[in-house]
N, C-alpha and C positions, 0 to 999 in steps of 0.2 A: 910784936904788938903796939911798941911802941911807934910805929909810922902811922895809927889808924888814929890815934890820939895829936900827932901829930896835924893830920889832916883833916879832923874834925874842926877844929875853931879856924883854918882856913877856907875851909866848906861853907860855915855860919857866917863867916864875914863876906864869903861873896854873896848869900841871901840876900845877907842886910843893904849890904852897899847896891845889888840889882833893882830890890825892892823902892830902897832914897833913890834912886838916880828917876826910877819910872814914875814914882809918885811925883816928885817935886815939881815935872814941866806943867801940873793938872794943878799949883795952886794961885795961880795968877795971872796965866799965861791967855792970851784972846785965842780965838779957834784958828786963826791965820797964822799966827806966831807959831801953834801948836801944828799945823799942818805943814809948815815950811820944815819942820825941827824933825816930822815924820820923814817925809820927802827926800831931806840932808843926810837923816838917817840909812833909809833904804840906798842912798847911790853911795853912800862909803862901803857899806855891808855887802854891795855889787861889787865895787874898786877893787874890796880887799880878798872877794873870794876871785876876783879874777887874776888877782896878783899872786894869790898863794898856788889854786888852781893848774892854768895854764904852764908857771912853770916846774911845777911837777909833774906833769903828764908828761912834758919834753923831758925832763929829765929819765924821766922811766922808761921812754923810746930810745931813747939815747945808749941808756946805760943794757937795753937788749937789744940792741946792734937790732933794731926796726926797720926792717926791709919791705917796701909797698910789695907785693906781688900782683900780679896780671886777673883779673876776674878769671873764675873759672867756669868751662863750659855746663852746659845742665846735664850733658850726658856725664859729666868725670863728678859731678857731685849725687846723680842719683844713679840707680842702674839702671838697664833699660828695660826691665820688664813693668818700672813704675813709671814711665815718662810717658 
């Protein structure tokens, strides 16, 4: 039960900081600058996703000794009665 009581203030802090970070740009920034912030934020998000997903997928493939196999014929996948 101790862990949950330590987690609650962290979660509330994250909610508060996220709300403030989302609200601050609306205070006195022009539409053009707000649009630039959105574009750069999207680019940072996509870049972070690529930097995290690609190495993780390569790691999984290497750890599982990924070997590419040649495509199977239709007869090998389905019985003759279904083809």
